C-alpha positions as CSV (number, residue, x, y, z in Angstrom):
1,M,0.0,0.0,0.0
2,P,1.5,3.4,-1.0
3,Y,0.5,5.3,2.1
4,R,2.9,3.2,4.2
5,S,5.8,4.9,2.6
6,L,4.6,8.1,4.2
7,A,4.7,6.6,7.7
8,P,7.4,8.1,10.0
9,A,10.5,5.9,10.6
10,Q,11.0,7.1,14.2
11,I,8.6,8.1,17.0
12,L,9.8,9.8,20.2
13,T,7.2,9.5,23.0
14,S,6.8,10.5,26.6
15,A,8.9,13.6,26.0
16,A,8.6,17.3,26.8
17,V,8.6,18.7,23.2
18,H,8.9,22.5,23.1
19,T,7.1,23.4,19.9
20,M,7.6,27.2,19.9
21,D,4.0,27.3,18.6
22,A,2.0,30.0,20.5
23,N,-1.2,27.9,20.2
24,N,0.4,24.7,21.4
25,L,3.6,25.3,23.3
26,T,4.2,21.7,24.5
27,A,3.6,18.2,23.2
28,T,4.6,14.7,24.3
29,A,5.6,13.1,21.1
30,I,7.3,13.8,17.8
31,A,7.3,11.8,14.5
32,I,10.4,11.8,12.2
33,K,11.0,10.6,8.7
34,N,14.2,11.0,6.6
35,G,15.6,13.3,9.3
36,A,12.6,15.7,9.1
37,I,9.8,16.3,11.6
38,V,6.6,15.1,10.1
39,G,4.3,15.3,13.2
40,V,4.1,16.7,16.7
41,G,1.4,16.0,19.2
42,S,0.3,13.5,21.9
43,D,1.8,10.0,22.2
44,D,-1.4,8.5,20.9
45,E,-1.6,10.8,17.9
46,M,2.0,10.1,16.8
47,L,1.8,6.3,17.5
48,V,-1.2,6.1,15.2
49,L,1.0,7.5,12.4
50,S,3.8,4.9,12.8
51,G,4.0,2.0,10.4
52,L,5.6,-1.4,10.6
53,G,9.3,-1.1,11.5
54,A,9.1,2.3,13.0
55,V,11.6,2.8,15.9
56,H,9.8,4.0,19.1
57,E,11.9,5.7,21.7
58,H,10.4,6.4,25.2
59,L,12.1,9.5,26.4
60,E,10.9,9.4,30.1
61,G,10.0,13.1,30.2
62,R,13.3,14.4,28.7
63,A,13.2,17.6,26.7
64,V,13.1,17.8,22.9
65,I,13.8,21.2,21.3
66,P,13.3,20.7,17.5
67,G,15.6,22.8,15.4
68,L,18.2,23.5,18.1
69,I,21.5,23.0,16.4
70,D,24.8,23.3,18.3
71,A,27.4,24.4,15.8
72,H,30.0,23.8,18.6
73,N,32.7,26.1,17.2
74,H,35.9,26.7,19.0
75,L,36.7,30.4,19.0
76,L,40.5,30.0,18.4
77,A,39.9,27.6,15.4
78,T,37.0,29.6,13.8
79,G,37.7,33.2,14.8
């Protein structure tokens, strides 16, 4: 079935997802496919999206901040 190719490959659940969305600041789950976020919401909402073979990771309340990228430059090497 073609719709299965749209299913996320990874689901992070039981997290504290900081969405930066003024209408919905926090969520508990995030769905990821090909390195991109394809869904944010409750654990139940995101688990419904997952297909066979999706990796589920239970984060035990740990924070997820999508889009936070640490360039980790060393001043003497990059300045």
